[in-house]
Structure formats: C-alpha cells, structure tokens
C-alpha positions as CSV (number, residue, x, y, z in Angstrom):
1,M,0.0,0.0,0.0
2,Q,1.4,3.3,-1.1
3,G,0.0,6.7,-1.7
4,T,0.6,10.4,-1.5
5,I,-0.1,13.0,1.1
6,I,-2.1,15.6,-0.8
7,Q,-2.7,18.0,2.1
8,V,-1.5,18.6,5.6
9,N,-4.1,20.3,7.8
10,T,-4.2,22.1,11.2
11,S,-6.6,24.4,13.0
12,R,-6.9,26.5,16.1
13,G,-9.6,24.1,17.2
14,G,-12.6,22.7,15.5
15,L,-13.6,22.3,11.8
16,P,-12.4,22.8,9.2
17,K,-8.7,22.3,9.4
18,R,-6.8,24.4,6.8
19,A,-3.8,23.5,4.7
20,V,-0.3,24.2,5.9
21,D,2.9,23.9,3.9
22,A,4.5,21.4,6.3
23,G,3.8,19.9,9.7
24,E,6.2,18.7,12.4
25,V,4.7,15.5,13.7
26,T,5.2,14.9,17.4
27,A,3.9,12.3,19.9
28,L,0.8,14.5,20.4
29,G,0.2,15.4,16.8
30,I,1.2,18.1,14.4
31,Q,2.7,21.1,16.1
32,G,0.3,24.0,16.1
33,D,-2.8,21.9,15.7
34,R,-5.4,22.4,18.4
35,H,-8.6,20.6,19.3
36,A,-11.9,22.3,20.3
37,H,-12.6,19.3,22.6
38,P,-9.3,17.9,23.9
39,R,-11.0,15.4,26.2
40,I,-12.5,13.7,23.0
41,H,-9.9,14.4,20.3
42,G,-6.1,14.4,20.4
43,G,-3.7,12.7,22.9
44,P,-1.1,10.0,22.1
45,L,-3.6,7.5,20.7
46,K,-5.4,10.1,18.5
47,A,-2.4,12.2,17.6
48,I,-3.2,12.2,13.8
49,L,-6.4,11.9,12.0
50,W,-6.1,10.6,8.4
51,I,-8.8,10.6,5.7
52,A,-8.5,9.5,2.1
53,A,-9.3,11.9,-0.7
54,E,-11.1,9.1,-2.4
55,V,-13.6,9.1,0.5
56,L,-14.0,12.8,0.2
57,D,-14.6,12.4,-3.6
58,E,-17.3,9.7,-2.9
59,L,-19.0,11.9,-0.3
60,T,-18.9,15.1,-2.5
61,A,-20.4,13.1,-5.4
62,A,-23.2,12.2,-2.9
63,G,-23.9,15.9,-2.4
64,Y,-21.9,16.7,0.8
65,P,-20.0,20.0,0.6
66,L,-16.6,18.6,1.6
67,F,-13.0,19.4,0.8
68,A,-9.6,18.4,2.1
69,G,-9.5,19.4,5.8
70,A,-13.3,19.7,6.1
71,M,-13.7,16.6,8.3
72,G,-11.0,17.7,10.7
73,E,-8.2,15.5,9.3
74,N,-4.5,16.2,9.7
75,L,-3.5,14.2,6.6
76,T,-5.5,13.9,3.4
77,T,-4.1,11.2,1.2
78,R,-4.7,9.7,-2.2
79,G,-3.8,6.2,-3.4
80,I,-4.4,3.9,-0.4
81,D,-7.6,1.9,-0.3
82,V,-8.8,2.5,3.3
83,R,-10.8,-0.7,3.2
84,D,-7.4,-2.5,3.3
85,V,-6.2,-0.5,6.4
86,R,-6.2,-2.3,9.7
87,I,-5.7,-1.4,13.4
88,G,-2.0,-1.8,14.1
89,D,-0.8,-1.0,10.6
90,R,2.3,1.2,10.5
91,F,2.8,3.7,7.8
92,R,5.7,6.0,6.9
93,A,4.1,9.4,6.3
94,G,6.8,11.9,5.1
95,T,9.6,11.2,7.6
96,A,7.3,10.2,10.4
97,V,6.0,6.8,11.3
98,I,2.4,6.4,12.5
99,E,0.4,3.5,13.7
100,I,-3.3,3.1,13.2
101,T,-5.1,3.0,16.6
102,Q,-8.8,3.1,15.8
103,P,-11.4,4.3,13.3
104,R,-12.6,7.8,14.0
105,G,-16.1,8.0,15.6
106,P,-17.7,11.0,13.9
107,C,-19.0,13.8,16.2
108,A,-21.8,16.3,16.0
109,A,-19.5,18.9,14.5
110,L,-19.8,17.1,11.2
111,D,-23.5,18.0,11.1
112,I,-22.6,21.3,9.4
113,Y,-22.1,19.3,6.2
114,G,-25.4,17.5,6.5
115,E,-26.9,15.6,9.4
116,S,-26.9,12.3,7.4
117,L,-23.1,12.4,6.9
118,K,-22.3,10.6,10.1
119,A,-24.5,7.6,9.2
120,N,-22.9,7.5,5.7
121,V,-19.4,7.2,7.1
122,Y,-19.8,5.2,10.3
123,D,-21.9,2.3,11.6
124,Q,-22.0,-0.3,14.4
125,Q,-19.6,-2.6,12.6
126,V,-17.0,0.2,12.3
127,K,-17.7,1.0,16.0
128,R,-16.9,-2.6,16.8
129,R,-13.7,-2.3,14.6
130,D,-15.0,-4.7,12.0
131,P,-13.3,-4.0,8.7
132,A,-16.1,-6.0,6.9
133,S,-18.3,-2.9,7.2
134,P,-19.0,-1.1,3.9
135,R,-18.2,2.1,5.8
136,W,-14.8,1.0,7.0
137,G,-12.3,3.8,6.7
138,M,-14.8,6.4,5.6
139,S,-14.8,8.3,8.8
140,G,-11.0,8.3,8.9
141,F,-8.4,6.7,11.1
142,Y,-6.7,7.9,14.2
143,A,-3.0,7.1,14.6
144,S,-0.3,7.3,17.2
145,V,3.1,8.6,16.4
146,V,5.8,5.9,16.5
147,T,8.6,8.2,15.1
148,P,8.3,12.0,14.9
149,G,9.1,13.6,11.6
150,T,7.9,16.1,9.0
151,V,5.0,15.8,6.6
152,R,4.3,17.9,3.5
153,A,1.9,17.8,0.6
154,G,3.5,15.6,-2.1
155,D,5.2,13.3,0.4
156,G,4.6,9.6,0.2
157,I,2.7,7.5,2.6
158,A,3.4,3.8,2.6
159,L,2.7,0.7,4.6
160,L,5.7,-0.4,6.6
161,S,4.1,-3.3,8.5
162,K,1.0,-5.1,9.6
163,P,0.4,-6.4,13.1
164,A,1.4,-10.0,13.7
C-alpha cells in the first residue's frame, strides 16, 4: 500500500482544518494543531487523523460540501484503499512513522455538512472495529506517532508493517 499526502491540515480548534505547507509530527500530533474538545480528540492514541481523498470524492459526489480538511483530518491522502487498512498497521508518512489505533467516531461537529453524513461514514460494525463494514475507513483513522518527523503535501505515505 502506497499513496501520496495531498494536504497537511491544522486548526486552532474545530472544523475545518486548513492546509499548511508542512507539519512537524510529534507524539501529540502536528505542532500548532489544536482541538476544540481535547477530552475527546487528540492525545497520544489520537495524535493524527487521516482521511483518504477518495472518500471525500465519494461523499462530495453524494452531495456533501466537503473538501480536504473539512472533516478535521490532519492528513488527506490519495492512493491507499482505506478498506485495506487495519488497526495496528504502521505507515511512513513523510519522515514520520504512524500506527493506526482506531477508526474515528464522527462527532456532531460534522452536522454542518449534513446531518446524514455521520450515518454514511460510520456504523455499528465500524464502532466494533470490524473491517467488513461497507463504511470501513470512511470516517478516517486515528493514529499514534511511533517516530516523529515532518509531513508535507506531495510526500509519500506507505505501509511499513501489519500487526502479527
């Protein structure tokens, strides 16, 4: 699995996140990125939120007014089929290494794009971490940071390892 980071995003808290030229990835996420609800978002197990541009494409085709960064993701990528991503997968993103920790549970903040969006990207199977769900990967994945580094638009993102 290999793709490209098409956008790196941060915010002062909340949605949307906006593009930055580069981001320094630390154990707690991208430097300068803030969370409106730090008890829910962020922390070492939710340091990075990753969403695939292909998912955004599918959702915009369904009528949702989305764009890179709209769903609060730090990394918007293209070229990796999120349906093949699993908890514990490790990826090199730019010079950082991240490990997938869980699917993102969408929050009410996404209602600004349409109240039905959450149901179109997340279901009980995803909540149970079952990759057989047709919605697997559509809400994005949280990741911890294994190795800090730098990420930029145009950098590669590639699978390094799958859990044993």
